[in-house]
C-alpha positions in Angstrom: 46.3 -71.1 30.5 50.3 -71.6 31.4 50.9 -71.6 35.0 53.9 -70.1 36.9 55.7 -73.3 36.9 55.1 -73.9 33.1 56.6 -70.7 32.3 59.5 -70.9 34.5 60.3 -74.5 32.8 59.8 -73.2 29.1 63.5 -71.0 29.7 65.3 -73.6 31.8 66.4 -77.3 30.4 66.4 -80.3 32.4 70.1 -80.3 32.9 69.9 -76.4 34.0 67.7 -76.6 36.5 69.6 -80.0 37.8 72.8 -78.6 37.9 70.6 -75.4 40.4 69.0 -77.8 42.2 72.2 -80.4 42.5 70.7 -82.9 41.6 70.7 -85.4 38.2 68.9 -84.4 34.8 67.1 -88.1 34.6 66.3 -87.1 38.2 64.2 -83.4 37.0 62.8 -85.4 33.8 61.2 -88.3 36.2 59.7 -85.5 38.5 58.1 -83.1 36.6 56.8 -86.2 34.4 55.1 -86.9 37.7 57.3 -90.4 37.8 59.4 -89.9 41.2 58.8 -88.6 44.2 61.3 -86.3 46.1 61.6 -85.1 49.7 60.5 -81.9 51.2 63.9 -80.5 50.8 64.5 -81.5 47.1 61.3 -80.0 46.2 62.0 -76.6 48.4 65.1 -76.6 45.9 63.3 -77.0 42.5 60.7 -74.2 43.8 63.6 -72.2 44.4 65.3 -72.8 41.3 62.1 -72.3 39.5 61.4 -68.8 41.4 58.0 -70.3 42.3 56.0 -71.2 45.5 55.9 -74.3 47.0 51.9 -74.4 46.7 52.9 -73.7 42.8 55.2 -76.5 42.5 52.7 -78.9 44.3 49.9 -78.2 42.0 52.0 -78.8 38.6 53.6 -82.0 40.4 49.9 -83.3 41.4 48.8 -82.7 37.6 50.9 -84.6 36.8 51.5 -87.5 39.0 48.2 -89.3 38.2 46.7 -88.4 41.8 49.3 -89.8 43.8 51.4 -87.2 45.6 55.2 -87.2 43.6 57.2 -86.4 47.1 57.6 -88.0 50.5 54.6 -86.8 52.4 51.5 -89.3 53.0 51.5 -92.9 52.8 54.2 -94.6 51.6 53.5 -97.6 49.2 52.9 -101.2 50.7 55.1 -103.9 49.5 53.6 -105.3 45.8 52.0 -102.2 45.1 52.5 -101.1 41.8 54.3 -97.9 41.1 
């Protein structure tokens, strides 16, 4: 079953989402694949641009992040810890 974020992303390219959120296309790509963390304010811009709630975006990003929260909340990585 496709969630709200997936439905919103279906009609929006990474470059369009980057433009709407004042970020780069590569940042959006990495964020959506769970390879990049973002500040809460940036996540709010992404959620607003997609027309979804922060909770919906959090669930989507958590599924794609291999267990690590892809945003600035929680414990920072320790020196030498694998990304």
